FIDREN-864008 format. One record per residue: x, y, z of N, C-alpha, C in turn; residue in one letter. Coordinates in Angstrom, 3 decimals, decimal comma, padded with zeros to 6 digits. Layout:
BEGIN
<pt><n_X>X</n_X><n_Y>Y</n_Y><n_Z>Z</n_Z><ca_X>X</ca_X><ca_Y>Y</ca_Y><ca_Z>Z</ca_Z><c_X>X</c_X><c_Y>Y</c_Y><c_Z>Z</c_Z><residuo>A</residuo></pt>
...
***
This chain:
BEGIN
<pt><n_X>-061,182</n_X><n_Y>088,357</n_Y><n_Z>-080,441</n_Z><ca_X>-062,693</ca_X><ca_Y>088,327</ca_Y><ca_Z>-080,372</ca_Z><c_X>-063,000</c_X><c_Y>087,555</c_Y><c_Z>-081,699</c_Z><residuo>M</residuo></pt>
<pt><n_X>-063,833</n_X><n_Y>086,469</n_Y><n_Z>-081,637</n_Z><ca_X>-064,284</ca_X><ca_Y>085,585</ca_Y><ca_Z>-082,709</ca_Z><c_X>-065,227</c_X><c_Y>086,418</c_Y><c_Z>-083,695</c_Z><residuo>S</residuo></pt>
<pt><n_X>-065,179</n_X><n_Y>086,138</n_Y><n_Z>-084,827</n_Z><ca_X>-066,135</ca_X><ca_Y>086,613</ca_Y><ca_Z>-085,810</ca_Z><c_X>-067,557</c_X><c_Y>086,378</c_Y><c_Z>-085,836</c_Z><residuo>P</residuo></pt>
<pt><n_X>-068,499</n_X><n_Y>087,268</n_Y><n_Z>-086,067</n_Z><ca_X>-069,690</ca_X><ca_Y>086,480</ca_Y><ca_Z>-086,063</ca_Z><c_X>-070,681</c_X><c_Y>086,745</c_Y><c_Z>-087,281</c_Z><residuo>S</residuo></pt>
<pt><n_X>-071,473</n_X><n_Y>086,002</n_Y><n_Z>-087,736</n_Z><ca_X>-072,384</ca_X><ca_Y>086,012</ca_Y><ca_Z>-088,660</ca_Z><c_X>-073,695</c_X><c_Y>085,842</c_Y><c_Z>-088,633</c_Z><residuo>C</residuo></pt>
<pt><n_X>-074,713</n_X><n_Y>086,411</n_Y><n_Z>-089,404</n_Z><ca_X>-076,066</ca_X><ca_Y>086,263</ca_Y><ca_Z>-089,093</ca_Z><c_X>-076,444</c_X><c_Y>085,060</c_Y><c_Z>-090,013</c_Z><residuo>A</residuo></pt>
<pt><n_X>-077,379</n_X><n_Y>084,189</n_Y><n_Z>-089,238</n_Z><ca_X>-078,075</ca_X><ca_Y>083,062</ca_Y><ca_Z>-090,055</ca_Z><c_X>-079,365</c_X><c_Y>083,427</c_Y><c_Z>-090,213</c_Z><residuo>V</residuo></pt>
<pt><n_X>-079,722</n_X><n_Y>083,228</n_Y><n_Z>-091,464</n_Z><ca_X>-081,384</ca_X><ca_Y>083,461</ca_Y><ca_Z>-092,021</ca_Z><c_X>-081,762</c_X><c_Y>082,260</c_Y><c_Z>-092,090</c_Z><residuo>R</residuo></pt>
<pt><n_X>-083,078</n_X><n_Y>081,826</n_Y><n_Z>-091,487</n_Z><ca_X>-083,820</ca_X><ca_Y>080,623</ca_Y><ca_Z>-091,739</ca_Z><c_X>-085,094</c_X><c_Y>080,860</c_Y><c_Z>-092,636</c_Z><residuo>E</residuo></pt>
<pt><n_X>-085,055</n_X><n_Y>080,031</n_Y><n_Z>-093,641</n_Z><ca_X>-086,579</ca_X><ca_Y>080,224</ca_Y><ca_Z>-094,222</ca_Z><c_X>-087,721</c_X><c_Y>080,202</c_Y><c_Z>-093,256</c_Z><residuo>A</residuo></pt>
<pt><n_X>-088,515</n_X><n_Y>080,961</n_Y><n_Z>-093,836</n_Z><ca_X>-089,896</ca_X><ca_Y>080,894</ca_Y><ca_Z>-093,381</ca_Z><c_X>-090,614</c_X><c_Y>079,456</c_Y><c_Z>-093,084</c_Z><residuo>P</residuo></pt>
<pt><n_X>-090,931</n_X><n_Y>079,215</n_Y><n_Z>-091,525</n_Z><ca_X>-091,474</ca_X><ca_Y>078,043</ca_Y><ca_Z>-091,235</ca_Z><c_X>-090,512</c_X><c_Y>076,771</c_Y><c_Z>-091,096</c_Z><residuo>N</residuo></pt>
<pt><n_X>-089,077</n_X><n_Y>077,009</n_Y><n_Z>-091,550</n_Z><ca_X>-088,036</ca_X><ca_Y>075,962</ca_Y><ca_Z>-091,532</ca_Z><c_X>-088,118</c_X><c_Y>075,643</c_Y><c_Z>-089,950</c_Z><residuo>A</residuo></pt>
<pt><n_X>-087,793</n_X><n_Y>074,383</n_Y><n_Z>-089,679</n_Z><ca_X>-087,475</ca_X><ca_Y>074,040</ca_Y><ca_Z>-088,492</ca_Z><c_X>-086,262</c_X><c_Y>074,572</c_Y><c_Z>-087,705</c_Z><residuo>P</residuo></pt>
<pt><n_X>-086,097</n_X><n_Y>075,062</n_Y><n_Z>-086,484</n_Z><ca_X>-084,980</ca_X><ca_Y>075,624</ca_Y><ca_Z>-086,143</ca_Z><c_X>-083,756</c_X><c_Y>074,612</c_Y><c_Z>-086,088</c_Z><residuo>R</residuo></pt>
<pt><n_X>-082,401</n_X><n_Y>074,840</n_Y><n_Z>-086,695</n_Z><ca_X>-081,243</ca_X><ca_Y>073,999</ca_Y><ca_Z>-086,679</ca_Z><c_X>-080,089</c_X><c_Y>074,471</c_Y><c_Z>-085,806</c_Z><residuo>T</residuo></pt>
<pt><n_X>-080,573</n_X><n_Y>076,000</n_Y><n_Z>-085,141</n_Z><ca_X>-079,317</ca_X><ca_Y>076,311</ca_Y><ca_Z>-084,303</ca_Z><c_X>-079,802</c_X><c_Y>077,399</c_Y><c_Z>-083,307</c_Z><residuo>A</residuo></pt>
<pt><n_X>-079,184</n_X><n_Y>077,595</n_Y><n_Z>-082,075</n_Z><ca_X>-079,849</ca_X><ca_Y>078,588</ca_Y><ca_Z>-080,968</ca_Z><c_X>-078,415</c_X><c_Y>079,049</c_Y><c_Z>-080,614</c_Z><residuo>A</residuo></pt>
<pt><n_X>-078,580</n_X><n_Y>080,515</n_Y><n_Z>-080,395</n_Z><ca_X>-077,563</ca_X><ca_Y>081,385</ca_Y><ca_Z>-080,044</ca_Z><c_X>-077,810</c_X><c_Y>081,642</c_Y><c_Z>-078,436</c_Z><residuo>S</residuo></pt>
<pt><n_X>-076,762</n_X><n_Y>081,981</n_Y><n_Z>-077,726</n_Z><ca_X>-076,954</ca_X><ca_Y>082,194</ca_Y><ca_Z>-076,391</ca_Z><c_X>-075,634</c_X><c_Y>082,835</c_Y><c_Z>-075,678</c_Z><residuo>S</residuo></pt>
<pt><n_X>-075,503</n_X><n_Y>083,569</n_Y><n_Z>-074,452</n_Z><ca_X>-074,326</ca_X><ca_Y>084,032</ca_Y><ca_Z>-074,147</ca_Z><c_X>-073,290</c_X><c_Y>083,321</c_Y><c_Z>-074,126</c_Z><residuo>P</residuo></pt>
<pt><n_X>-072,076</n_X><n_Y>084,030</n_Y><n_Z>-074,573</n_Z><ca_X>-070,867</ca_X><ca_Y>082,834</ca_Y><ca_Z>-074,822</ca_Z><c_X>-070,136</c_X><c_Y>083,106</c_Y><c_Z>-073,594</c_Z><residuo>R</residuo></pt>
<pt><n_X>-070,257</n_X><n_Y>082,078</n_Y><n_Z>-072,766</n_Z><ca_X>-069,044</ca_X><ca_Y>081,991</ca_Y><ca_Z>-071,631</ca_Z><c_X>-067,516</c_X><c_Y>081,640</c_Y><c_Z>-072,261</c_Z><residuo>P</residuo></pt>
<pt><n_X>-066,892</n_X><n_Y>082,262</n_Y><n_Z>-071,867</n_Z><ca_X>-065,377</ca_X><ca_Y>082,108</ca_Y><ca_Z>-072,403</ca_Z><c_X>-064,783</c_X><c_Y>080,521</c_Y><c_Z>-072,394</c_Z><residuo>P</residuo></pt>
<pt><n_X>-064,333</n_X><n_Y>080,346</n_Y><n_Z>-073,636</n_Z><ca_X>-064,184</ca_X><ca_Y>078,817</ca_Y><ca_Z>-074,058</ca_Z><c_X>-065,203</c_X><c_Y>078,128</c_Y><c_Z>-074,529</c_Z><residuo>G</residuo></pt>
<pt><n_X>-066,418</n_X><n_Y>078,586</n_Y><n_Z>-074,636</n_Z><ca_X>-067,242</ca_X><ca_Y>077,563</ca_Y><ca_Z>-075,355</ca_Z><c_X>-067,617</c_X><c_Y>078,189</c_Y><c_Z>-076,499</c_Z><residuo>L</residuo></pt>
<pt><n_X>-068,401</n_X><n_Y>077,251</n_Y><n_Z>-077,261</n_Z><ca_X>-068,944</ca_X><ca_Y>077,750</ca_Y><ca_Z>-078,592</ca_Z><c_X>-070,017</c_X><c_Y>078,651</c_Y><c_Z>-078,789</c_Z><residuo>P</residuo></pt>
<pt><n_X>-070,153</n_X><n_Y>079,710</n_Y><n_Z>-079,689</n_Z><ca_X>-070,987</ca_X><ca_Y>080,688</ca_Y><ca_Z>-079,895</ca_Z><c_X>-072,340</c_X><c_Y>080,139</c_Y><c_Z>-080,193</c_Z><residuo>V</residuo></pt>
<pt><n_X>-072,510</n_X><n_Y>079,305</n_Y><n_Z>-081,098</n_Z><ca_X>-073,717</ca_X><ca_Y>078,455</ca_Y><ca_Z>-081,697</ca_Z><c_X>-073,711</c_X><c_Y>077,071</c_Y><c_Z>-081,357</c_Z><residuo>L</residuo></pt>
<pt><n_X>-075,002</n_X><n_Y>076,745</n_Y><n_Z>-080,607</n_Z><ca_X>-075,531</ca_X><ca_Y>075,423</ca_Y><ca_Z>-080,284</ca_Z><c_X>-076,072</c_X><c_Y>075,012</c_Y><c_Z>-081,259</c_Z><residuo>T</residuo></pt>
<pt><n_X>-076,198</n_X><n_Y>073,558</n_Y><n_Z>-081,928</n_Z><ca_X>-076,598</ca_X><ca_Y>073,097</ca_Y><ca_Z>-082,839</ca_Z><c_X>-078,033</c_X><c_Y>072,598</c_Y><c_Z>-082,137</c_Z><residuo>L</residuo></pt>
<pt><n_X>-079,193</n_X><n_Y>072,467</n_Y><n_Z>-082,769</n_Z><ca_X>-080,471</ca_X><ca_Y>072,055</ca_Y><ca_Z>-082,117</ca_Z><c_X>-080,461</c_X><c_Y>070,401</c_Y><c_Z>-082,723</c_Z><residuo>T</residuo></pt>
<pt><n_X>-081,218</n_X><n_Y>069,379</n_Y><n_Z>-082,281</n_Z><ca_X>-081,097</ca_X><ca_Y>067,937</ca_Y><ca_Z>-082,624</ca_Z><c_X>-081,184</c_X><c_Y>068,175</c_Y><c_Z>-084,194</c_Z><residuo>A</residuo></pt>
<pt><n_X>-082,290</n_X><n_Y>068,681</n_Y><n_Z>-084,798</n_Z><ca_X>-082,125</ca_X><ca_Y>068,968</ca_Y><ca_Z>-086,330</ca_Z><c_X>-081,001</c_X><c_Y>069,618</c_Y><c_Z>-086,946</c_Z><residuo>G</residuo></pt>
<pt><n_X>-080,408</n_X><n_Y>070,504</n_Y><n_Z>-086,363</n_Z><ca_X>-079,018</ca_X><ca_Y>070,772</ca_Y><ca_Z>-086,701</ca_Z><c_X>-078,157</c_X><c_Y>069,789</c_Y><c_Z>-086,969</c_Z><residuo>G</residuo></pt>
<pt><n_X>-078,124</n_X><n_Y>069,043</n_Y><n_Z>-085,877</n_Z><ca_X>-076,809</ca_X><ca_Y>067,801</ca_Y><ca_Z>-085,796</ca_Z><c_X>-077,295</c_X><c_Y>067,035</c_Y><c_Z>-086,772</c_Z><residuo>R</residuo></pt>
<pt><n_X>-078,371</n_X><n_Y>066,768</n_Y><n_Z>-087,047</n_Z><ca_X>-078,874</ca_X><ca_Y>065,669</ca_Y><ca_Z>-088,201</ca_Z><c_X>-078,542</c_X><c_Y>066,154</c_Y><c_Z>-089,493</c_Z><residuo>D</residuo></pt>
<pt><n_X>-078,775</n_X><n_Y>067,526</n_Y><n_Z>-089,739</n_Z><ca_X>-078,559</ca_X><ca_Y>068,143</ca_Y><ca_Z>-091,186</ca_Z><c_X>-077,015</c_X><c_Y>068,239</c_Y><c_Z>-091,117</c_Z><residuo>A</residuo></pt>
<pt><n_X>-076,050</n_X><n_Y>068,485</n_Y><n_Z>-090,206</n_Z><ca_X>-074,551</ca_X><ca_Y>068,811</ca_Y><ca_Z>-090,249</ca_Z><c_X>-074,122</c_X><c_Y>067,125</c_Y><c_Z>-090,607</c_Z><residuo>L</residuo></pt>
<pt><n_X>-074,636</n_X><n_Y>066,224</n_Y><n_Z>-089,812</n_Z><ca_X>-074,213</ca_X><ca_Y>064,938</ca_Y><ca_Z>-090,276</ca_Z><c_X>-074,421</c_X><c_Y>064,250</c_Y><c_Z>-091,477</c_Z><residuo>G</residuo></pt>
<pt><n_X>-075,665</n_X><n_Y>064,873</n_Y><n_Z>-092,104</n_Z><ca_X>-075,786</ca_X><ca_Y>064,563</ca_Y><ca_Z>-093,592</ca_Z><c_X>-074,793</c_X><c_Y>065,185</c_Y><c_Z>-094,278</c_Z><residuo>K</residuo></pt>
<pt><n_X>-074,458</n_X><n_Y>066,367</n_Y><n_Z>-094,231</n_Z><ca_X>-073,812</ca_X><ca_Y>067,186</ca_Y><ca_Z>-095,126</ca_Z><c_X>-072,354</c_X><c_Y>066,532</c_Y><c_Z>-094,917</c_Z><residuo>V</residuo></pt>
<pt><n_X>-071,843</n_X><n_Y>066,314</n_Y><n_Z>-093,624</n_Z><ca_X>-070,281</ca_X><ca_Y>065,579</ca_Y><ca_Z>-093,492</ca_Z><c_X>-070,326</c_X><c_Y>064,748</c_Y><c_Z>-094,011</c_Z><residuo>T</residuo></pt>
<pt><n_X>-071,212</n_X><n_Y>063,784</n_Y><n_Z>-093,962</n_Z><ca_X>-071,011</ca_X><ca_Y>062,546</ca_Y><ca_Z>-094,638</ca_Z><c_X>-071,070</c_X><c_Y>062,385</c_Y><c_Z>-096,070</c_Z><residuo>G</residuo></pt>
<pt><n_X>-071,782</n_X><n_Y>063,260</n_Y><n_Z>-096,424</n_Z><ca_X>-071,534</ca_X><ca_Y>063,557</ca_Y><ca_Z>-098,272</ca_Z><c_X>-070,138</c_X><c_Y>063,853</c_Y><c_Z>-098,550</c_Z><residuo>R</residuo></pt>
<pt><n_X>-069,905</n_X><n_Y>065,196</n_Y><n_Z>-097,740</n_Z><ca_X>-068,490</ca_X><ca_Y>065,797</ca_Y><ca_Z>-097,720</ca_Z><c_X>-067,526</c_X><c_Y>064,690</c_Y><c_Z>-097,719</c_Z><residuo>A</residuo></pt>
<pt><n_X>-067,566</n_X><n_Y>063,842</n_Y><n_Z>-096,967</n_Z><ca_X>-066,697</ca_X><ca_Y>062,692</ca_Y><ca_Z>-096,433</ca_Z><c_X>-066,179</c_X><c_Y>061,861</c_Y><c_Z>-097,404</c_Z><residuo>T</residuo></pt>
<pt><n_X>-067,393</n_X><n_Y>061,480</n_Y><n_Z>-098,515</n_Z><ca_X>-067,475</ca_X><ca_Y>060,660</ca_Y><ca_Z>-099,392</ca_Z><c_X>-066,673</c_X><c_Y>061,243</c_Y><c_Z>-100,960</c_Z><residuo>E</residuo></pt>
<pt><n_X>-067,352</n_X><n_Y>062,527</n_Y><n_Z>-100,793</n_Z><ca_X>-067,050</ca_X><ca_Y>063,466</ca_Y><ca_Z>-102,046</ca_Z><c_X>-065,211</c_X><c_Y>063,713</c_Y><c_Z>-102,103</c_Z><residuo>R</residuo></pt>
<pt><n_X>-064,811</n_X><n_Y>063,897</n_Y><n_Z>-100,715</n_Z><ca_X>-063,624</ca_X><ca_Y>064,337</ca_Y><ca_Z>-100,676</ca_Z><c_X>-062,532</c_X><c_Y>062,898</c_Y><c_Z>-100,929</c_Z><residuo>H</residuo></pt>
<pt><n_X>-063,119</n_X><n_Y>061,614</n_Y><n_Z>-100,535</n_Z><ca_X>-062,500</ca_X><ca_Y>060,366</ca_Y><ca_Z>-100,711</ca_Z><c_X>-062,476</c_X><c_Y>060,421</c_Y><c_Z>-102,002</c_Z><residuo>R</residuo></pt>
<pt><n_X>-063,230</n_X><n_Y>060,826</n_Y><n_Z>-102,955</n_Z><ca_X>-063,337</ca_X><ca_Y>060,468</ca_Y><ca_Z>-104,379</ca_Z><c_X>-062,248</c_X><c_Y>061,515</c_Y><c_Z>-105,288</c_Z><residuo>E</residuo></pt>
<pt><n_X>-062,350</n_X><n_Y>062,832</n_Y><n_Z>-104,643</n_Z><ca_X>-061,433</ca_X><ca_Y>063,653</ca_Y><ca_Z>-105,200</ca_Z><c_X>-059,718</c_X><c_Y>063,303</c_Y><c_Z>-104,921</c_Z><residuo>L</residuo></pt>
<pt><n_X>-059,668</n_X><n_Y>062,787</n_Y><n_Z>-103,570</n_Z><ca_X>-058,247</ca_X><ca_Y>062,857</ca_Y><ca_Z>-103,226</ca_Z><c_X>-057,644</c_X><c_Y>061,522</c_Y><c_Z>-103,622</c_Z><residuo>F</residuo></pt>
<pt><n_X>-058,645</n_X><n_Y>060,485</n_Y><n_Z>-104,074</n_Z><ca_X>-058,148</ca_X><ca_Y>059,017</ca_Y><ca_Z>-103,986</ca_Z><c_X>-056,736</c_X><c_Y>058,590</c_Y><c_Z>-104,411</c_Z><residuo>A</residuo></pt>
<pt><n_X>-056,232</n_X><n_Y>059,510</n_Y><n_Z>-105,199</n_Z><ca_X>-054,779</ca_X><ca_Y>059,352</ca_Y><ca_Z>-105,703</ca_Z><c_X>-053,758</c_X><c_Y>060,085</c_Y><c_Z>-104,659</c_Z><residuo>D</residuo></pt>
<pt><n_X>-054,147</n_X><n_Y>060,753</n_Y><n_Z>-103,768</n_Z><ca_X>-053,242</ca_X><ca_Y>061,496</ca_Y><ca_Z>-102,854</ca_Z><c_X>-053,023</c_X><c_Y>060,698</c_Y><c_Z>-101,634</c_Z><residuo>V</residuo></pt>
<pt><n_X>-051,410</n_X><n_Y>060,384</n_Y><n_Z>-101,299</n_Z><ca_X>-051,362</ca_X><ca_Y>059,496</ca_Y><ca_Z>-100,499</ca_Z><c_X>-051,894</c_X><c_Y>060,109</c_Y><c_Z>-099,035</c_Z><residuo>P</residuo></pt>
<pt><n_X>-052,146</n_X><n_Y>059,102</n_Y><n_Z>-098,199</n_Z><ca_X>-053,108</ca_X><ca_Y>059,281</ca_Y><ca_Z>-096,747</ca_Z><c_X>-052,149</c_X><c_Y>060,165</c_Y><c_Z>-096,198</c_Z><residuo>D</residuo></pt>
<pt><n_X>-050,933</n_X><n_Y>059,915</n_Y><n_Z>-096,279</n_Z><ca_X>-049,829</ca_X><ca_Y>060,669</ca_Y><ca_Z>-095,392</ca_Z><c_X>-049,680</c_X><c_Y>062,433</c_Y><c_Z>-095,778</c_Z><residuo>E</residuo></pt>
<pt><n_X>-050,078</n_X><n_Y>062,577</n_Y><n_Z>-096,935</n_Z><ca_X>-050,232</ca_X><ca_Y>064,079</ca_Y><ca_Z>-097,477</ca_Z><c_X>-051,355</c_X><c_Y>064,524</c_Y><c_Z>-096,928</c_Z><residuo>E</residuo></pt>
<pt><n_X>-052,559</n_X><n_Y>063,796</n_Y><n_Z>-097,081</n_Z><ca_X>-053,970</ca_X><ca_Y>064,224</ca_Y><ca_Z>-096,754</ca_Z><c_X>-053,958</c_X><c_Y>064,441</c_Y><c_Z>-095,019</c_Z><residuo>V</residuo></pt>
<pt><n_X>-053,283</n_X><n_Y>063,666</n_Y><n_Z>-094,413</n_Z><ca_X>-053,143</ca_X><ca_Y>063,702</ca_Y><ca_Z>-093,069</ca_Z><c_X>-052,422</c_X><c_Y>065,232</c_Y><c_Z>-092,605</c_Z><residuo>A</residuo></pt>
<pt><n_X>-051,157</n_X><n_Y>065,401</n_Y><n_Z>-093,410</n_Z><ca_X>-050,372</ca_X><ca_Y>066,362</ca_Y><ca_Z>-093,169</ca_Z><c_X>-051,228</c_X><c_Y>067,947</c_Y><c_Z>-093,517</c_Z><residuo>A</residuo></pt>
<pt><n_X>-051,899</n_X><n_Y>067,937</n_Y><n_Z>-094,739</n_Z><ca_X>-052,776</ca_X><ca_Y>069,003</ca_Y><ca_Z>-095,037</ca_Z><c_X>-053,992</c_X><c_Y>069,290</c_Y><c_Z>-093,999</c_Z><residuo>A</residuo></pt>
<pt><n_X>-054,404</n_X><n_Y>068,293</n_Y><n_Z>-093,651</n_Z><ca_X>-055,516</ca_X><ca_Y>068,261</ca_Y><ca_Z>-092,641</ca_Z><c_X>-055,030</c_X><c_Y>068,906</c_Y><c_Z>-091,308</c_Z><residuo>R</residuo></pt>
<pt><n_X>-053,930</n_X><n_Y>068,476</n_Y><n_Z>-090,869</n_Z><ca_X>-053,198</ca_X><ca_Y>068,978</ca_Y><ca_Z>-089,837</ca_Z><c_X>-053,130</c_X><c_Y>070,676</c_Y><c_Z>-089,776</c_Z><residuo>S</residuo></pt>
<pt><n_X>-052,410</n_X><n_Y>070,855</n_Y><n_Z>-091,009</n_Z><ca_X>-051,853</ca_X><ca_Y>072,390</ca_Y><ca_Z>-091,203</ca_Z><c_X>-053,241</c_X><c_Y>073,113</c_Y><c_Z>-091,280</c_Z><residuo>L</residuo></pt>
<pt><n_X>-054,036</n_X><n_Y>072,654</n_Y><n_Z>-091,990</n_Z><ca_X>-055,298</ca_X><ca_Y>073,425</ca_Y><ca_Z>-092,031</ca_Z><c_X>-055,961</c_X><c_Y>073,806</c_Y><c_Z>-090,536</c_Z><residuo>L</residuo></pt>
<pt><n_X>-056,037</n_X><n_Y>072,661</n_Y><n_Z>-089,724</n_Z><ca_X>-056,559</ca_X><ca_Y>072,709</ca_Y><ca_Z>-088,477</ca_Z><c_X>-055,658</c_X><c_Y>073,792</c_Y><c_Z>-087,819</c_Z><residuo>R</residuo></pt>
<pt><n_X>-054,648</n_X><n_Y>073,744</n_Y><n_Z>-087,820</n_Z><ca_X>-053,451</ca_X><ca_Y>074,882</ca_Y><ca_Z>-087,111</ca_Z><c_X>-053,639</c_X><c_Y>075,773</c_Y><c_Z>-087,351</c_Z><residuo>R</residuo></pt>
<pt><n_X>-053,833</n_X><n_Y>076,358</n_Y><n_Z>-088,713</n_Z><ca_X>-054,168</ca_X><ca_Y>077,776</ca_Y><ca_Z>-089,421</ca_Z><c_X>-055,472</c_X><c_Y>078,069</c_Y><c_Z>-088,968</c_Z><residuo>L</residuo></pt>
<pt><n_X>-056,542</n_X><n_Y>077,369</n_Y><n_Z>-088,675</n_Z><ca_X>-057,789</ca_X><ca_Y>077,643</ca_Y><ca_Z>-088,295</ca_Z><c_X>-057,912</c_X><c_Y>077,957</c_Y><c_Z>-086,770</c_Z><residuo>L</residuo></pt>
<pt><n_X>-057,124</n_X><n_Y>077,306</n_Y><n_Z>-086,126</n_Z><ca_X>-057,256</ca_X><ca_Y>077,628</ca_Y><ca_Z>-084,304</ca_Z><c_X>-056,028</c_X><c_Y>078,344</c_Y><c_Z>-083,748</c_Z><residuo>T</residuo></pt>
<pt><n_X>-055,134</n_X><n_Y>078,719</n_Y><n_Z>-084,545</n_Z><ca_X>-054,056</ca_X><ca_Y>079,557</ca_Y><ca_Z>-084,375</ca_Z><c_X>-054,730</c_X><c_Y>081,211</c_Y><c_Z>-083,720</c_Z><residuo>E</residuo></pt>
<pt><n_X>-055,441</n_X><n_Y>081,708</n_Y><n_Z>-084,615</n_Z><ca_X>-055,944</ca_X><ca_Y>082,897</ca_Y><ca_Z>-084,043</ca_Z><c_X>-056,454</c_X><c_Y>083,067</c_Y><c_Z>-082,844</c_Z><residuo>P</residuo></pt>
<pt><n_X>-057,206</n_X><n_Y>082,114</n_Y><n_Z>-082,454</n_Z><ca_X>-058,048</ca_X><ca_Y>081,941</ca_Y><ca_Z>-081,026</ca_Z><c_X>-056,755</c_X><c_Y>081,541</c_Y><c_Z>-080,080</c_Z><residuo>E</residuo></pt>
<pt><n_X>-056,079</n_X><n_Y>080,539</n_Y><n_Z>-080,371</n_Z><ca_X>-055,179</ca_X><ca_Y>080,405</ca_Y><ca_Z>-079,403</ca_Z><c_X>-054,306</c_X><c_Y>081,767</c_Y><c_Z>-079,085</c_Z><residuo>R</residuo></pt>
<pt><n_X>-053,756</n_X><n_Y>082,300</n_Y><n_Z>-079,853</n_Z><ca_X>-053,164</ca_X><ca_Y>083,689</ca_Y><ca_Z>-079,662</ca_Z><c_X>-053,875</c_X><c_Y>084,877</c_Y><c_Z>-078,846</c_Z><residuo>Q</residuo></pt>
<pt><n_X>-055,240</n_X><n_Y>084,587</n_Y><n_Z>-079,171</n_Z><ca_X>-056,171</ca_X><ca_Y>085,471</ca_Y><ca_Z>-078,578</ca_Z><c_X>-056,222</c_X><c_Y>085,200</c_Y><c_Z>-077,278</c_Z><residuo>E</residuo></pt>
<pt><n_X>-056,179</n_X><n_Y>083,936</n_Y><n_Z>-076,581</n_Z><ca_X>-056,178</ca_X><ca_Y>083,150</ca_Y><ca_Z>-075,404</ca_Z><c_X>-055,031</c_X><c_Y>083,567</c_Y><c_Z>-074,693</c_Z><residuo>R</residuo></pt>
<pt><n_X>-053,874</n_X><n_Y>083,781</n_Y><n_Z>-075,406</n_Z><ca_X>-052,441</ca_X><ca_Y>083,674</ca_Y><ca_Z>-074,534</ca_Z><c_X>-052,435</c_X><c_Y>085,217</c_Y><c_Z>-074,293</c_Z><residuo>T</residuo></pt>
<pt><n_X>-053,082</n_X><n_Y>086,084</n_Y><n_Z>-075,278</n_Z><ca_X>-052,827</ca_X><ca_Y>087,658</ca_Y><ca_Z>-075,179</ca_Z><c_X>-053,345</c_X><c_Y>087,969</c_Y><c_Z>-074,100</c_Z><residuo>A</residuo></pt>
<pt><n_X>-054,663</n_X><n_Y>087,373</n_Y><n_Z>-073,733</n_Z><ca_X>-055,287</ca_X><ca_Y>087,718</ca_Y><ca_Z>-072,821</ca_Z><c_X>-054,921</c_X><c_Y>087,494</c_Y><c_Z>-071,153</c_Z><residuo>G</residuo></pt>
<pt><n_X>-053,814</n_X><n_Y>086,391</n_Y><n_Z>-071,023</n_Z><ca_X>-053,376</ca_X><ca_Y>086,040</ca_Y><ca_Z>-070,159</ca_Z><c_X>-052,127</c_X><c_Y>086,784</c_Y><c_Z>-069,875</c_Z><residuo>K</residuo></pt>
<pt><n_X>-051,463</n_X><n_Y>087,653</n_Y><n_Z>-070,663</n_Z><ca_X>-050,334</ca_X><ca_Y>088,474</ca_Y><ca_Z>-070,422</ca_Z><c_X>-050,406</c_X><c_Y>089,640</c_Y><c_Z>-069,410</c_Z><residuo>R</residuo></pt>
***
């Protein structure tokens, strides 16, 4: 089962995400156009900052770290899907 969280929006703020019933294998949250724009801005800034912070780290090490983090983040869900098929 995936963790859930509550999102609180400021009064009169544009909606950035919408929730809907979760069909198996689909995301829990869907970004609105405004949410996609906001995520793009945050992601762009984060990418720039990461390049600055890790400028001295070889590309191969950065790629290996990203691969490991991706696996660590996706493995629990993969195991849940596999357990459901047993």
